C-alpha positions in Angstrom: 130.5 32.7 -19.4 129.4 29.6 -18.6 125.8 31.9 -17.4 126.1 33.6 -20.2 125.7 30.0 -21.9 123.1 28.6 -20.2 121.0 31.9 -20.5 120.7 31.1 -24.0 120.8 28.0 -23.7 117.6 28.4 -21.7 115.7 31.6 -24.5 116.5 29.3 -27.2 114.8 26.9 -25.0 111.9 29.1 -24.0 111.4 29.5 -27.7 111.3 26.4 -28.4 108.3 26.6 -25.5 107.0 29.3 -27.3 106.7 27.5 -30.0 105.9 24.1 -29.0 102.6 26.2 -27.7 101.6 28.2 -30.8 101.7 25.0 -32.1 100.0 22.9 -28.9 96.7 25.9 -29.3 96.7 25.8 -33.5 96.6 21.9 -33.2 94.0 22.4 -30.2 91.2 24.4 -32.6 92.6 21.6 -35.7 90.7 18.9 -33.5 87.9 21.7 -32.7 87.1 21.9 -35.5 87.9 18.6 -36.6 85.4 18.0 -33.5 82.3 20.0 -35.0 83.4 17.9 -37.9 83.0 15.0 -36.2 78.9 15.6 -34.6 77.9 17.3 -38.5 79.2 13.9 -39.7 77.2 12.2 -36.7 74.1 14.1 -37.4 74.7 12.7 -41.7 75.3 9.5 -40.4 72.5 10.0 -37.9 70.4 10.7 -41.3 71.7 8.4 -43.4 70.4 5.8 -40.9 67.3 6.9 -40.7 67.2 7.2 -44.7 68.4 3.2 -44.8 65.7 2.8 -42.2 63.1 3.8 -44.3 64.5 2.1 -48.1 64.6 -1.3 -45.9 61.0 -0.8 -44.5 59.5 -0.3 -48.5 62.4 -2.9 -49.5 60.2 -5.5 -47.6 56.7 -4.3 -48.6 57.7 -4.2 -52.0 58.8 -7.5 -51.0 55.7 -8.6 -50.3 54.2 -7.3 -53.2 56.7 -9.2 -55.2 55.1 -12.5 -53.6 51.9 -11.6 -53.8 52.4 -10.3 -57.4 54.4 -13.8 -57.8 51.0 -15.5 -56.6 48.7 -14.1 -58.5 50.9 -14.5 -61.6 50.1 -18.3 -61.3 45.8 -17.7 -62.0 47.0 -15.1 -64.9 46.5 -16.4 -69.1 49.2 -15.2 -71.8 47.8 -14.4 -75.4 48.4 -17.5 -76.5 46.4 -18.9 -73.2 43.3 -17.5 -74.6 43.3 -17.4 -78.1 43.3 -21.1 -77.7 39.7 -20.2 -75.9 38.4 -18.4 -78.0 38.7 -21.2 -80.7 37.5 -23.3 -78.1 34.6 -21.6 -78.2 33.8 -20.2 -81.2 34.3 -24.3 -82.6 31.9 -24.7 -79.3 29.3 -22.3 -81.6 30.0 -23.6 -84.1 28.4 -27.2 -83.2 25.6 -25.1 -81.1 24.5 -23.4 -84.4 24.4 -26.6 -86.2 22.8 -28.7 -82.9 20.1 -25.6 -84.0 19.4 -25.7 -87.4 19.1 -29.4 -87.2 16.0 -29.3 -84.7 14.4 -26.3 -87.1 14.8 -28.4 -89.3 13.1 -32.1 -87.8 11.0 -29.9 -85.9 9.6 -28.3 -89.6 9.9 -30.9 -91.4 7.8 -32.5 -88.9 4.8 -30.3 -88.6 5.4 -30.2 -92.4 4.6 -33.8 -91.9 2.2 -33.8 -89.6 0.0 -30.9 -91.6 -0.3 -33.6 -94.7 -1.4 -36.5 -92.9 -4.1 -34.4 -91.0 -4.6 -32.8 -95.1 -5.2 -36.8 -96.1 -7.5 -38.3 -92.6 -9.5 -35.1 -93.2 -10.0 -35.6 -97.2 -10.5 -39.5 -96.2 -13.0 -38.4 -93.2 -14.5 -35.3 -95.3 
């Protein structure tokens, strides 16, 4: 009787061991699947790292370009600045035009004056 109980217990323990072995096998299979997933994720991470490196290089290039544009922007003019300069140029052109007109009037007047003096002198001599 004792032996029967022990044999029953042994059978129960063996069944439990078999179930545990099956569970261990399933867990090992799941672990293998997870290992494959982890490897795939590792490859994805490597790809992401490469992309991040490229983005870092691009960001550095953008920073350099932005610094160059900021340096150049100090020399840029606005529409308002251009309008002011155009107005100044128009005023200067107007002043030059007045000067030319004034000089032309004086030259023509001097020529007529000299011509009148020459005619008067010629009349007196001849």
